[in-house]
C-alpha positions as CSV (number, residue, x, y, z in Angstrom):
1,X,65.3,82.9,110.3
2,X,68.4,85.1,110.8
3,X,71.7,83.5,110.6
4,X,75.1,84.7,112.0
5,X,76.7,86.7,109.1
6,X,79.5,85.6,107.4
7,X,82.8,87.6,108.6
8,X,83.5,88.3,104.9
9,X,82.0,91.1,103.2
10,X,79.5,91.6,106.0
11,X,78.0,94.7,105.0
12,X,76.6,93.1,101.6
13,X,75.5,89.8,103.4
14,X,73.4,91.6,106.1
15,X,71.8,93.5,103.1
16,X,71.0,90.3,101.1
17,X,69.5,88.6,104.3
18,X,67.4,91.5,105.2
19,X,65.9,91.8,101.3
20,X,65.5,88.0,101.8
21,X,63.6,88.5,104.9
22,X,61.4,91.1,103.4
23,X,61.0,89.0,100.3
24,X,59.7,86.1,102.4
25,X,56.9,88.2,104.4
26,X,58.9,87.8,107.8
27,X,58.9,91.5,108.0
28,X,55.8,92.9,106.3
29,X,55.5,95.9,104.1
30,X,55.0,99.0,106.7
31,X,56.1,97.0,109.8
32,X,58.5,98.0,112.2
33,X,61.7,96.2,112.3
34,X,63.9,95.2,115.2
35,X,66.5,98.0,116.6
36,X,70.4,98.2,116.0
37,X,71.1,96.5,119.2
38,X,69.1,93.3,118.6
39,X,69.8,93.0,115.2
40,X,73.7,93.3,115.9
41,X,73.0,90.4,118.3
42,X,70.9,88.4,115.7
43,X,73.7,88.9,113.2
44,X,76.7,88.7,115.6
45,X,78.1,92.1,114.3
46,X,78.8,95.4,115.5
47,X,76.2,98.3,115.8
48,X,78.6,100.1,112.8
49,X,77.9,97.3,110.6
50,X,74.0,97.0,110.8
51,X,74.1,101.1,110.7
52,X,75.6,101.0,107.6
53,X,73.5,98.3,106.2
54,X,70.3,99.8,106.9
55,X,71.2,103.4,105.9
56,X,72.2,101.9,102.1
57,X,68.5,99.9,102.6
58,X,66.9,103.2,103.6
59,X,68.6,105.4,100.6
60,X,67.1,102.9,98.3
61,X,63.5,103.1,99.7
62,X,63.7,99.5,101.2
63,X,63.5,100.9,104.8
64,X,62.3,104.1,106.3
65,X,63.3,105.7,109.3
66,X,60.3,107.6,111.1
67,X,62.3,110.3,113.6
68,X,61.9,109.0,117.1
69,X,60.0,106.0,116.4
70,X,62.4,103.5,114.7
71,X,62.9,101.9,111.3
72,X,60.1,100.5,109.3
73,X,59.9,98.3,106.2
74,X,58.9,101.0,103.2
75,X,55.7,100.5,101.6
76,X,57.6,100.5,98.0
77,X,60.3,98.0,99.6
78,X,59.4,94.8,97.2
79,X,59.1,97.2,94.1
80,X,62.4,98.7,95.1
81,X,63.8,95.2,95.7
82,X,62.9,94.1,92.3
83,X,64.9,97.1,90.9
84,X,68.0,96.0,92.6
85,X,67.4,92.3,91.3
86,X,67.2,93.8,87.8
87,X,70.7,94.9,88.0
88,X,71.6,91.2,88.8
89,X,69.4,90.1,85.9
90,X,71.3,92.4,83.7
91,X,74.4,90.0,83.9
92,X,77.2,91.7,82.2
93,X,78.7,94.9,83.8
94,X,78.8,96.3,80.3
95,X,74.7,96.3,80.2
96,X,74.6,98.7,82.7
97,X,77.6,100.6,81.4
98,X,76.1,100.8,78.1
99,X,72.8,102.4,79.7
100,X,74.8,105.2,81.0
101,X,76.4,105.9,77.5
102,X,72.7,105.8,76.4
103,X,72.1,108.4,79.0
104,X,75.2,110.5,78.0
105,X,74.0,110.7,74.3
106,X,70.4,111.5,74.8
107,X,70.0,113.3,77.8
108,X,72.7,115.8,76.5
109,X,70.8,116.6,73.5
110,X,67.3,116.4,75.7
111,X,68.2,119.2,78.0
112,X,69.6,121.3,74.9
113,X,66.2,120.9,73.7
114,X,64.7,121.7,76.7
115,X,66.5,124.8,77.1
116,X,65.0,126.2,73.7
117,X,61.4,125.0,74.7
118,X,61.0,125.5,78.4
119,X,58.0,127.9,79.5
120,X,57.7,129.6,82.7
121,X,55.5,126.7,84.2
122,X,58.0,124.2,83.5
123,X,61.0,126.2,85.2
124,X,58.8,126.6,88.4
125,X,58.0,123.0,88.4
126,X,61.7,122.0,87.9
127,X,62.8,124.4,90.4
128,X,60.4,122.7,93.0
129,X,61.7,119.2,91.9
130,X,65.3,120.5,93.1
131,X,64.0,122.3,96.2
132,X,62.0,119.2,97.4
133,X,64.8,117.0,96.5
134,X,67.4,118.8,98.9
135,X,64.5,119.0,101.8
136,X,64.7,115.2,101.4
137,X,68.1,114.9,101.8
138,X,67.9,117.1,105.1
139,X,65.1,115.2,106.4
140,X,66.7,111.6,105.8
141,X,63.8,110.7,103.5
142,X,65.7,111.1,99.9
143,X,65.5,107.8,97.7
144,X,66.8,107.5,94.2
145,X,63.3,108.2,92.5
146,X,63.7,111.8,93.3
147,X,66.9,112.5,91.4
148,X,65.6,110.4,88.4
149,X,62.3,112.9,88.8
150,X,64.7,115.7,87.6
151,X,65.9,114.0,84.8
152,X,62.6,112.7,83.5
153,X,60.9,116.1,83.5
154,X,63.6,117.6,81.7
155,X,62.9,115.1,79.0
156,X,59.0,116.5,79.2
157,X,60.2,120.0,78.6
158,X,62.1,118.9,75.6
159,X,58.8,117.9,74.1
160,X,60.2,115.2,72.0
161,X,57.9,112.6,72.6
162,X,59.8,109.8,71.1
163,X,62.8,110.4,73.3
164,X,60.7,111.1,76.4
165,X,58.7,107.8,75.9
166,X,61.8,105.8,75.5
167,X,63.4,107.3,78.7
168,X,60.3,106.3,80.6
169,X,60.4,103.0,79.3
170,X,63.9,102.5,80.8
171,X,63.1,104.2,83.8
172,X,63.3,100.7,85.9
173,X,66.7,100.2,84.6
174,X,67.5,103.9,85.3
175,X,66.3,103.7,88.8
176,X,68.6,100.4,89.1
177,X,71.4,102.1,87.9
178,X,71.0,105.1,90.6
179,X,70.2,102.7,93.5
180,X,73.7,101.5,92.9
181,X,75.2,105.1,92.8
182,X,73.6,105.6,95.9
183,X,75.5,103.0,97.5
184,X,78.6,105.2,97.2
185,X,76.7,108.4,99.0
186,X,77.5,107.3,102.4
187,X,76.5,111.1,103.6
188,X,73.9,113.7,102.4
189,X,77.2,115.8,101.5
190,X,77.5,113.8,98.1
191,X,73.5,113.7,97.8
192,X,73.7,117.7,98.1
193,X,76.8,117.8,95.4
194,X,74.5,116.2,92.9
195,X,71.4,118.2,93.5
196,X,73.8,121.5,93.3
197,X,74.9,120.0,90.0
198,X,71.2,119.8,89.1
199,X,70.5,123.5,90.2
200,X,73.3,124.5,88.0
201,X,71.9,122.8,84.9
202,X,68.5,124.3,85.9
203,X,69.9,128.0,86.0
204,X,71.5,127.5,82.5
205,X,67.9,126.2,81.2
206,X,66.2,129.2,83.0
207,X,68.9,132.0,81.4
208,X,68.2,130.3,78.1
209,X,71.8,129.0,77.6
210,X,71.5,125.9,75.7
211,X,75.2,124.9,75.2
212,X,75.9,125.6,78.7
213,X,73.0,123.3,79.8
214,X,74.4,120.6,77.7
215,X,77.9,120.8,78.8
216,X,76.9,121.0,82.5
217,X,74.4,117.9,81.7
218,X,77.2,116.0,80.2
219,X,79.7,116.6,83.1
220,X,77.1,115.7,85.6
221,X,76.5,112.2,84.0
222,X,80.3,111.8,83.3
223,X,80.6,111.9,87.3
224,X,78.0,109.6,87.6
225,X,79.5,107.3,85.2
226,X,83.0,107.6,87.1
227,X,81.0,106.6,90.3
228,X,79.7,103.9,88.7
229,X,83.0,102.4,87.5
230,X,84.7,102.9,90.9
231,X,81.7,100.8,92.2
232,X,82.2,98.0,89.5
233,X,86.1,97.9,90.5
234,X,85.2,97.6,94.0
235,X,82.8,94.8,93.7
236,X,85.4,92.8,91.2
237,X,88.3,93.3,94.2
238,X,85.7,92.0,96.9
239,X,84.9,89.2,94.7
240,X,88.5,88.1,93.9
241,X,89.2,88.5,97.7
242,X,86.4,86.4,98.7
243,X,87.3,83.6,95.9
244,X,90.7,83.7,97.2
245,X,89.8,83.0,100.9
246,X,87.3,80.4,99.7
247,X,90.1,78.6,97.8
248,X,92.6,78.9,100.5
249,X,89.9,77.3,103.0
């Protein structure tokens, strides 16, 4: 049953309650959920707060909006909820940060190899991945899986089977990482900026410039690392504030 949201950290609490509702089967996969007005009344918050929470869940492919028809539980909702929960199970913030450090080491070298080994068919597919992702941002159907598809295909182009298998083996953790990063992308402009960086990397691969591709990938992942660090700092501040309010009461 929906409970009135705590006035502290409304956004996070509503997301948590909606996730619990889906996990408990009250809202089933593919089922339409109540509208913003009803949810605002049930949670006793403003429609803006509801809209913000729904948008984050949509970006993580837990909910999906169908133009003119409303918002539905995604068919991939339970799978993507498990990804988000994986982040909690990682425990220490350092775990996800170490994962990013691993990406910085491995993917920078993979894009170098991919530039040397890419074939025409590889370039066509990589460009299509970028176009598909940009269209999804405009259509409002983008999810973190699409952004990871670019990185995973570069690993395939590099034709180093060991590194490719390793990167694929940690895909769930990487998608958790992207879920966290996407919470910072409050509008399509940030996502399009990220995809512009993908396109820049692609152009260096296409032009056969491995050092440039390597540098562009490093800068791209470094920006993502910065976003992750800011997100962690925000969470720490929110937790400290919540703890302070609790102690005062």
